[in-house]
N, C-alpha and C positions, 0 to 999 in steps of 0.2 A: 142427865148422866155424866158423870165424870169420870177422866180420864185415869184417875188414879186406881178405879175400879178394875182397870186392864192391867196393874203392873203386876210384878213377882221377883223375886230374887232370882238373880243368875250371877255363879261365880264365874269370872271371866275367863277362867281355865276351859269352861264348856262352851265357848265360842269356836267353832270350828275354823281354824285358819288354813287349812288345806284339802284338797279333796281326797276321799282314801283311795287306795290304790287302786280297786274296783269298784265303779261307781253303784254296782248292786250290793255291795257286803254292808250297806247302810241298816241301821235296825227301823224297824218299824212298831207304831205303838198304834193296835186298832182300837178304837174308840166306838163302842156301840151305844148310840142315843137312846132304844128301845129299852136296855137291860142297866142303864147307866155304868157301864163296867169299862175298863178299859184293860189290854193285855200286852205284852212283850214280845215281839216276834222281830224276824229279820227280812229285810226287803223282798228276797225271794219267795217269801210267804205270802206274797201279794196274790199270787196265781191262785191259792186256797181262798181268799177271798172274793175273788171274780166268780160271777155266774156265765153262763153259756150265753146268754139272752142279753148281756151287759152291753152297752155303748160305752166306751170310754172316748173323751174328748179332751185333746193336748192343744196347746198352743205352739205354733211352729215357728213362733220369730225368732229371729237371728241377732244377736248381740252385735253391734257394730263399734270399732275400736273409737267409742265416743268421747274419750277424753283427750283434750288437746292443751297443750301449753305454748304459750306464745308471748310475745313481746308488744306492746302499747308503741306505736310508731312513732309518735312525737315524744315520749318521754323514756322508752325503753322499759317501762314498768312492767313487770311479770302479771302475766293473767291465764288463769286456769277456767277453761271454757268445755262444760260437758252439754253435748248436743242432745237435745231432748226430742225433738219432734220436727221432721220435713213438713213444712208449708209449702212446698213447691217453687217452683221459678227460683231455685238457689236459695231459697230463704229457710233459713234454721232458727227455731225456737231453741233458746240454749239457757243454762244455769252459768253463772259467771261467779267464781271463787270470790275474787275481789270486785265485786261488782262498781263500787262506788267511784271507781277511776273510769268506768265504761259509760260515756255519753253519748248521744246522740252523734253521729257522725265518726265516732272514734274508731280507728283502724288498727287492727291487730294483725302481725305476720307470725306465723308456725313455719317452725324448721327451716328449712333453705329459702322459704320465701314462695314455694310452689303454692301454698295456699295462704290466702288473706280473708280477714273477716271485717265488713262494715256493718258497724252498727246503725240499724235504720230504723229502730223503735226502742224506749225505754219502757218496762213495765215493771211491777210492784216485784217485794221478793226476790230481788237477784235475776229475775229473768230480762232477757233481751233477745229481742230480733236481730240476726244478720244475715247479712248479702254474702252468700259464698264467693269468693275471687279467685278464678284459679283455670289453669288450661288443662285440658284431657279429661279422664274419667274422676268423678269425685271420689268414688268408693277407692279406688285403686291409691290414689293420693292419700285418702284415710288412711288406708292400711299401711303405709310408710310411716306416718306421723303421729296417728293416734295410737292411744293404749287403751285397755280394757277396762272399763269402768266398774273395778270391784268397789264393793261397799268399802266406807270408812272403818268399818270394824275388823277388816281383813287385813293384817300387817305384814303377815309374811307374801313375798312375790311368788306369783303363780306362773311354774316350770314350763306349763302347757296350756296357751289361751284357749285349747279347744275344750278343755274341762270345766271354763265356764260358758259352755255351748250345750245345749240338749243334742242327743244323736241325730236328731228328726229336724233340728234347725234349718229354716229354709228361707224364709221371707225376711231379707234384712231391714233393720231399722230400731232395736232396742236399745235402750240406754242400760238395760239390766235383764239376768238371766230369770226366765222364769223357771226358779230353782226347784221345784217340784219336779221337773222334768229330768233334773240331773241324774237322778236315781236309775233311771231306764237304760238297758242296754240293748243293743239289736235283738240280742239272744233271747232275753225276757220279752220282747216286742213279740218275735215269731211266736213264742210260748203262748202268749196271750192270744193272738190270733187263731194257732192252732186249736185253743179251747173253745172257739168260736165268738170268742169277742171281738166285736167292731169297731175298729179305731177311726176316729174321724177328728181331721185336723182343722182347726180356726188360727186365726191370728191377733193379736194383741200386742201391738209395741209399747212393752214398759217403758213409763216413764215417772214424771213426777208424780201422778197421782197414786203410784204403787207404793214409793220408797220415802216419799215428803215424811217428814216427822211431824205428829201432831203437836202445837205449841201453844193449843188453848186448853184453859180446866174443863170445860164444858164440850163436851164430844160435838154437839150438834151446831159449835159455832166453828167448827172445822173445815174450810174449804178445799174441796178435792178438785185435784187439776184433771183436765180430760185428757184421754188416752184414744188412740185412733184405732179401731178392730174392724176386721173384714170377716163375714159367713157368706160361702158360696152356696148358691142354689142346692146343687147337689147334698152337700152337708144340712142344709136347713130343710130340705126333704125326707132326710133320713130320721134328723133327730124329730120332726112332728110325727113321722111313722113310728119312732119308739113310744112318743108320747102315747099315740092311739093303742099300741100295743101293751103299755103299762110295762115297758121294759126300764129296767133302770140307768138312768144317765149319771155317769160318776166322769166329774170334773178332774184333770190333773192340774191342781195348782189354783190359787186364786185370783190369778191373770184371768184364766178360762172360766173360773166361776163369775165373775164379775162382766165377762162377756156374755155369757147364755144369759145371766139374771138380766142384765141390762137390755138385752135384744128381747127377751121373751116379756119383759115388763113392758115394754114398749109397745109391742105390736101384738100380744096377746097368743101369741105362737112363736116360732122360730121363723126368722124373714131374713133373706140374701139379703146384704148390706154392706156398706164399707161408710163408716162414719166414725163420729168421736164419741165416749161415752165419760162422765164423769161421775157413775153411780157409785155411791157411799153405803156400804152396806155395814149394820151394826145391831145390836139385841133390839127384837121389836119388829126387824125387817121380816117379810112371809116370804121363803123361797118359792119359786114358781119352776124353776127350769131343772135343778139338778136334785140328785135322789142319795150321792155319796161323793166325797171329796178326799183325793189325796194332797197333802200338803205339808212343809217343813214347819219346823219351830220357830216362830215369829217372834221379835224385839217386843219387849214391853211396850206398853201404851201406842202401839202403833195400829193403823186402820186394818192391817191384816189380822190381829187377834181378835179385834173385835169382829172381823167378818166371819174366823171361825167360831167366836161366842155365840154370834148371831145363829150360826147353822146346828150347832151342838146344844148349849147351854153353858152361859157364862159360869157357873159356880162347877159344873163336869170339866169344862176345858182348862179351868186354873186348876183343880185337883189333879188333871191329868198332866198338865205342866209342872205342878211341884211335883210330882212321882217322878216325870223325866229328869228333874234334876237330880233328885236323889238316886237315880239309877244311872246317872252319869252320862245320858244322852248327848249327843253333839248337837248343838243348836246353829239355826242361821242357815244361809245359802248353801255353805258346804256339809251341813249337819245333817241328822237323822230324819227321817219323816214320820207321819201320822196318817193313816186312814180313818175317817170318820162315816161312817155308816148308819 
């Protein structure tokens, strides 16, 4: 399976640089797998697509200001560090921009010196493990020194950093937003609940597994990095009950999808747990957990477009994407969205 099979032409002007003034003003393409059709709607039409018995599962991870700029103590060389995963005991897995200058025991100072990071392990692909050295509360220091880790294709400054968070973001730890959730407002969430749809929260801290580009020609050669997820007992019980009752389980975003599919595939049911997953979903994968998916429009040749191509059908998805380009949909993190049912 070649990476080129998941490519499409996207004019640069269709990459959304800023969020819309209103979160729910985005467009919604509804893709029907059974009839192999797609239709153009607006996000508030999502209410018409949901049934009273549906279960909507969303990722309540909260993006941390994970991008840090510092100086290497010995040489004053500039270093950009992206926090990826909290390994415990103040050890963080990080992606380093100028990785070749960061060796074992390298010390980096950030800002006023209230935070330092010492390299304790050198890994491949620009990954380093750092011991964080600070006084006080880590996340308070990070709020002062860190910046929101916007993707590289967003060139505009984000005026309101809350717009790179979902309105239901709760559990700190993500290096990127679960962007399908950015369209939801408190008002729409209340309307969904009023319709009788149950909303359940799970957590996956978005890291390198989600946003790392695929750099190999053969999809099967791609190495998926692991990400940490949590499902609590009450949520697992409700999801298992939904399966028994043949209710639709609809995931908000590819991160929710990967969490649910990884969990169900491993245990044969939904199981309360907190662990890592490196599940890689591409065409040929048999979905076991979800029945419908709300998601944004993804980068060409990414693992995310592979996931949606696996859920629908590669030809149908590529056709829908080409239609989105023709209709000038807005793409990627701050762009429009799609519901595949």
